[in-house]
C-alpha positions in Angstrom: 23.0 -1.8 64.7 21.2 -4.6 62.9 18.1 -6.0 64.4 16.6 -9.3 63.4 12.9 -9.0 62.6 12.3 -12.4 64.4 13.9 -11.4 67.6 15.0 -8.5 69.8 18.5 -9.8 69.9 21.0 -7.2 68.5 23.6 -8.3 66.0 27.2 -7.5 66.8 27.7 -6.3 63.3 27.0 -2.6 62.8 28.0 -2.3 59.2 27.8 -5.2 56.9 27.7 -4.7 53.1 28.9 -6.2 49.9 30.5 -4.3 47.1 31.5 -5.5 43.7 35.1 -4.4 42.8 35.4 -1.7 40.2 36.9 -2.5 36.8 40.4 -1.7 37.8 40.2 -4.3 40.7 38.4 -7.0 38.6 39.6 -9.8 36.4 38.6 -9.7 32.7 38.9 -12.0 29.7 38.5 -15.2 31.6 36.5 -17.9 29.8 35.0 -19.5 32.9 33.9 -23.2 32.5 30.3 -24.2 32.6 31.1 -27.8 33.7 31.7 -27.9 37.5 29.5 -30.8 38.7 27.0 -28.3 40.4 29.9 -27.1 42.5 31.0 -23.6 43.4 34.6 -24.5 42.5 34.9 -22.7 39.2 36.7 -20.4 41.7 38.7 -21.4 44.7 40.9 -19.1 46.9 43.8 -19.4 49.4 46.2 -16.8 50.8 48.3 -16.9 47.6 46.2 -17.7 44.6 42.7 -17.5 43.0 42.2 -20.7 41.0 39.7 -20.6 38.2 38.6 -23.4 35.9 38.5 -22.2 32.3 37.3 -23.7 29.0 40.0 -24.7 26.5 40.4 -27.0 23.6 41.1 -30.6 24.5 40.0 -30.4 28.1 39.6 -27.7 30.7 42.5 -25.8 32.2 43.1 -23.9 35.5 44.2 -20.4 35.9 46.2 -19.4 39.0 45.7 -15.6 39.6 47.3 -13.4 42.2 44.5 -11.9 44.4 46.7 -8.8 44.7 46.7 -8.2 40.9 43.9 -7.6 38.5 43.0 -6.4 35.0 42.6 -8.1 31.6 44.5 -11.4 31.2 46.8 -11.9 28.3 45.6 -14.8 26.1 49.0 -16.5 26.7 48.7 -16.3 30.5 50.2 -19.6 31.9 47.7 -22.4 32.7 47.6 -25.7 34.5 46.8 -28.1 31.7 46.8 -31.8 31.0 43.2 -32.8 31.7 41.8 -34.7 28.8 38.2 -34.0 29.9 36.2 -31.4 31.8 37.5 -30.3 35.2 34.7 -31.0 37.7 36.4 -29.8 40.9 39.6 -27.9 41.6 39.9 -28.8 45.1 37.8 -34.3 39.7 37.1 -38.1 35.1 37.9 -41.2 37.0 41.4 -40.0 38.1 42.8 -37.1 40.1 45.8 -35.0 39.3 48.0 -33.7 42.1 50.2 -30.7 41.1 52.8 -28.7 43.0 52.6 -25.0 42.3 55.9 -23.1 42.3 56.2 -20.5 45.1 56.1 -17.5 42.7 53.3 -18.9 40.6 53.4 -20.2 37.0 55.8 -18.9 34.4 54.7 -21.3 31.7 51.9 -23.9 31.1 52.1 -26.7 33.6 51.4 -30.1 31.9 53.0 -32.6 34.3 51.5 -33.8 37.6 53.3 -34.9 40.7 50.7 -37.7 41.2 47.9 -39.3 39.2 45.5 -41.1 41.5 43.4 -44.0 40.2 40.9 -45.9 42.4 37.3 -45.0 41.6 35.3 -47.1 39.2 33.3 -44.1 38.0 34.1 -40.5 37.6 35.1 -38.4 40.6 32.9 -35.4 41.6 34.2 -34.1 44.9 37.6 -33.8 46.7 38.4 -32.4 50.1 41.7 -32.0 51.9 41.8 -33.2 55.5 42.0 -30.0 57.6 44.8 -31.2 60.1 46.6 -34.2 58.5 49.1 -33.2 55.8 48.9 -35.1 52.6 45.5 -36.8 53.3 42.9 -36.3 50.6 39.3 -37.5 50.4 37.5 -38.1 47.1 33.9 -39.0 46.4 32.9 -40.6 43.1 29.8 -41.6 41.2 30.5 -45.1 42.4 29.0 -43.9 45.7 32.3 -44.4 47.5 34.7 -42.1 49.4 38.4 -42.9 49.1 41.0 -41.7 51.6 44.3 -41.1 49.9 47.8 -41.0 51.4 49.7 -38.8 49.0 53.1 -39.9 50.4 52.4 -43.4 48.8 49.9 -42.2 46.2 47.4 -44.9 47.1 44.0 -45.1 48.8 44.4 -46.3 52.4 40.7 -46.6 53.2 37.3 -46.8 51.5 34.1 -45.4 53.1 31.2 -47.4 51.6 28.0 -46.3 53.4 26.2 -44.3 50.7 23.5 -45.7 48.3 23.6 -42.9 45.8 25.7 -40.0 44.5 27.4 -38.0 47.2 26.5 -34.3 46.8 28.8 -32.6 49.3 31.4 -33.3 52.0 32.5 -31.1 55.0 34.9 -31.6 57.9 34.7 -30.2 61.4 37.6 -28.1 62.6 39.9 -30.9 63.7 38.9 -33.4 61.0 37.5 -35.9 63.5 34.1 -35.8 61.8 33.0 -35.8 58.2 29.5 -34.7 57.2 28.0 -35.8 53.8 24.8 -35.1 51.9 23.6 -37.7 49.4 21.0 -38.1 46.6 19.5 -40.9 48.7 17.9 -38.0 50.8 20.1 -38.7 53.8 22.7 -36.7 55.7 25.4 -38.5 57.6 28.1 -37.7 60.1 30.9 -40.2 59.7 34.0 -40.9 61.8 36.5 -40.9 59.0 39.2 -43.2 60.5 36.8 -46.1 60.9 34.2 -45.1 58.4 31.5 -45.6 61.0 28.2 -43.6 60.6 27.7 -41.9 63.9 24.5 -39.9 63.0 22.1 -40.1 60.1 19.2 -37.9 59.2 16.4 -38.8 56.8 15.8 -35.5 54.9 12.6 -36.1 53.0 10.9 -32.9 54.1 14.1 -30.8 53.9 15.9 -32.3 50.9 19.6 -31.5 51.6 21.9 -30.4 48.8 24.9 -29.0 50.6 26.1 -29.4 54.2 28.8 -27.5 56.1 30.2 -27.8 59.6 30.0 -24.5 61.5 33.5 -24.4 63.1 33.5 -25.5 66.8 29.9 -24.7 67.4 28.9 -28.4 67.1 26.4 -27.3 64.5 25.8 -28.1 60.9 24.1 -25.9 58.3 22.4 -27.4 55.2 20.9 -25.8 52.1 18.2 -27.6 50.3 14.6 -27.7 49.2 11.5 -27.7 51.4 8.4 -29.8 51.0 6.9 -26.9 49.2 9.8 -26.8 46.7 11.2 -23.5 48.1 14.9 -23.0 48.7 15.7 -23.1 52.4 18.5 -23.5 54.9 18.5 -25.5 58.1 20.6 -25.6 61.3 21.3 -28.9 63.0 22.8 -30.2 66.2 25.6 -32.6 65.3 24.8 -34.7 68.3 21.1 -35.1 67.3 20.0 -35.2 63.7 16.4 -36.2 64.4 15.2 -32.8 63.4 16.6 -29.4 62.5 17.0 -26.8 65.3 15.6 -24.2 62.9 14.6 -24.0 59.2 14.3 -20.8 57.2 12.8 -20.4 53.7 14.9 -18.3 51.3 12.9 -18.0 48.1 11.2 -19.9 45.4 14.0 -20.1 42.9 15.4 -23.4 41.6 19.2 -22.8 41.6 21.4 -24.4 44.3 22.4 -22.5 47.4 26.1 -22.7 48.3 27.1 -22.0 51.9 30.4 -20.4 52.9 31.1 -20.1 56.6 33.7 -17.9 58.4 34.4 -19.5 61.7 36.2 -16.3 63.1 33.2 -14.0 62.7 30.4 -16.7 62.7 29.2 -15.2 59.5 27.5 -17.3 56.8 27.7 -16.3 53.1 24.9 -17.9 51.1 25.5 -17.7 47.3 22.7 -18.6 44.9 23.5 -20.3 41.6 21.8 -18.7 38.7 20.5 -15.6 40.6 23.8 -14.0 41.3 22.9 -13.0 44.9 24.9 -13.4 48.1 23.1 -13.3 51.4 24.8 -12.6 54.7 23.8 -14.2 58.0 25.2 -14.2 61.5 25.1 -17.6 63.3 24.5 -17.4 67.0 24.1 -20.0 69.9 21.0 -18.3 71.1 17.6 -17.8 69.4 16.9 -17.0 66.6 20.2 -18.8 65.8 20.2 -17.4 62.2 20.2 -13.7 61.9 19.8 -12.2 58.4 22.1 -9.2 57.8 21.9 -8.2 54.2 21.9 -9.3 50.6 24.3 -8.4 47.8 22.6 -8.5 44.4 24.5 -8.9 41.2 22.9 -7.8 37.9 24.3 -10.8 36.1 22.2 -14.0 35.8 25.2 -16.0 37.0 27.3 -14.8 39.9 30.1 -12.7 38.5 33.6 -13.8 39.5 34.1 -10.5 41.4 31.1 -11.3 43.7 32.1 -14.8 44.4 35.7 -13.8 45.0 34.6 -10.9 47.3 32.6 -13.3 49.5 35.5 -15.8 49.7 38.3 -13.4 50.0 36.6 -11.2 52.7 36.2 -14.3 54.8 39.7 -15.5 54.2 41.4 -12.1 55.0 39.8 -12.1 58.4 41.9 -15.2 59.2 45.2 -14.0 57.8 
């Protein structure tokens, strides 16, 4: 059993560990991009594909890999192409490309897009699909605005204009009725996306929030950021009251961003550090101490290797499918 040093509460996880896949189970020969808007989306995963942003001449391209196959990629492996600049987010350049991937994957380079979305006055940095409404996409740009797109008509149907600086992250709750954002103006907001109304707002001067994520149906939010002493830390919040965090926990004194990945089925949090290559595992509980540290997977590389990132994402995904 795993015991938290801050409490006598016993974790339900008896064996939790991370293991980097061996060479036969890894991808090799992938020129991963270095231009991802401080996002984790050089790699994104669903039940069919692993999407990886790669560097290429004339603008970045995306690779769509099968999670059930591995090895060294052929230099002529089909790509999703057509971007004239750097790809900032797979899940954006002042426009967004929408593409339909064939059921069996790519057999040749894909140049054409089903839709090209134009609406932001400055480049787009973030996109998020609505979790329950098909064909509804949210995009956040450097114009400080969030646009809600209806892909059936290919146009924005609403603008959320409540931020005063660049939006750093967006996260939906389970049914999509609430949208949480973190912003460079040192504020975290909970927004009702249909009306654009700000329901809750936190001034995060002591805990400078970088990333925010809803924790499933727990009515909790988790943020990663920097403390007043310039250490990396995480904080747990009640979505009904953002006046102060429920709990804050220092992580370390490094400067790289911390990216949170939450698995709602197991209530496990994967915390990946940019630049240090480490992934920490926590259990989220409704009782004190709320955040239970489980273990840390260390990668020898100075940047998180694709196997480590993929392992954290895929292990959470396979619990749900």
